[in-house]
N, C-alpha and C positions, 0 to 999 in steps of 0.2 A: 347301453351303456358307452362303452368305449367311444360312441359320435359325443356323445352329452360332458365326456371327462373331455376329450380332444376342444372342444368347444369355449369351455371355462378354460381350460388352460389357453387357450389360445387369446378372450377374454383381458386375463388378468395379464397376459404378457406384452399387448397393445392400450392397456387401461394405464399405464406411467407415462406412454406418448401421447395417448389423449389428451392430457394435463398437465403433463409439461409445460414450465413457463423457464424463459430463457430472461436474463436479463440483462439488457443491453444497452441502457438508456440510462446515463450516470444526471444527478439531478446535483450540479455544481454547487448549489447553494443550499444545501442539506449537508454536503459533504466538508468536512474539515481534515487538516493535517499538522499536527500539532510537534510539536519536540519539546525534550526534556533533558537538564543535565545539569553538573554541580560545577559549579564556578566556587574556588576555595571552600570548598565543603557542606555549603548551601545549594540547596535544589533551585533551579533557575528552568524556567520556562520561555516557551514563545510557537510562533506560528510562523506556517507559511500561506499567503491571501490567494495566491494564484496558482492553478495547478491543473491540467486536463487528465479526465481517465477515460480510457475504453477499457471495457470488460463487455465480457460474452460467459454468462453461465447459466449452466441449465442444472440442479441438485439430483433432477434424476441422474445424471451426466456431468457431477464433478470431473471427473478428469482429463475431459475437453475442453474446463475452460481455459478462457486467454485473458489475459490484464495487462493494460501499459499503464504509465503515471508517468507525466514529463511536469516537472515543481518548476515556477517562475524563481531562481535561486533570491532576483532582487524585491521579491515580494514577500521576506520574512521581515516580521514582527518580536526582536527578540528583546520589547519593552522600551524601547526608547527609539530618535531620529538618528541619535548620534550610536545608540548599539547597532541600528540597521544598517548605517553608514559604513560600521567600522566593519563589521560582519559580511557586507556587500564586497568589502576590499581584497585587495589582492593576498595580504596574507592569510586571509583566509575563505571564502568561496569567489574571491576573483570573478566577479560577473559578467566582467566586460570580455573576458576572454572566454568562461564556461558559463554562460547564461543558463542553463536548465540542469536538473537532476533526471537521469529516467531510469526508473523500473521496466522491465520487460518480464514477463513469467515465462517458465519452460516447461514448467508443470505443476498437478497439483493432486493432494493425496490425503483423498477422507484418513482424519482421527479417530474419529467419533461423532458423538450426536451433533451435527452442524458446525464440527472444527474440522478444520483443512491446515494443512501445510503447502504453502506456496512457493515450490521453488523458484527461481529466476536470479537475472542480473541487474544490480544498481549499478550505475556509473554516475560516480562526481568528481570533478573536475579535472574530467577524462581519462578518470583508474576507474577501471570494472570489475565487481569485487561478484562471486558468485555467494547471493543468502537466501537460508528459506526461513518465511515470515509466515510463524503462526498467525490466524484468522480465524472470524464463529462467522456464522451467514443467518441471519435473522429476517423470514418474511412474516408480512401480513397481506394475502394476498397479491396482487399488481406492483407492490415494494418490496424491497428489500432491501438490507444491510450488512455491509460487509465490516467488521470490526478488527482492527490489530497492532500488534504492538514488536516492535523490531528493534533492537540494539544493534549498533553498529558503533567502529571504532571509529575515531575521526583519523584516524593516524594511517588508516590505510586508506584515507582519500584526500592526503595532504590538508585536509579543514585544519588552518594552525599552524603556520610556517613561519621559520624567522625566531623570534624570540617568542612565541607561542608554539612553535614543538614539540615544549616541554609538556607532562600531563600535572605538572602540579599548580597551578593556577586554574586551569579548564581541564577535567576530567578526560581522559579520552573517549571513555560510553556516551553515548550520546543514543536517547531513544526513542523511537518515532513514532507514534502514536495516531491511528486513522480511522477515518468513520468513513466509508464511501459508501451513498445512498444512490439506491438503481430503480428504475421501474423496468417492466416487462415492455421488449420490445413489439412492438406492432404489426 
């Protein structure tokens, strides 16, 4: 009887490892990075068209997960060519001096059913801040999706300098919404 209990316990312990799926292949065509803010009290939104993501996530071992995202700031779509040129300029993103924003995870903490807090550092315009990103994960076989929403303060990164440094026209809070689609590595 003890031998049977030992075999069952060993089988149960090894079963998750045998069926574990590690999501490592980011599908850029199915992934999105959007942002929202208020300008003169009116909700506005936009997106970044070019970004690269690297990740390693096994739902059976979420605390071992790693993620990194590099965003090409000049790929911004703020609704018009004029707006895109303005925010790429020196007073906003200064994309000539700082072409990318960078996030790298430092830890992942499960918070409930398929929900996580991803701690990491976010660097924009040479300024780095520690952030905690609430995210969810859903999967269907070898396909998975990570969704989250992070609010940052543009003033922390000097996004909007000179006459734009005040928050009366463009609010300080910027919401970043992401959807990262990935498949299991081979």
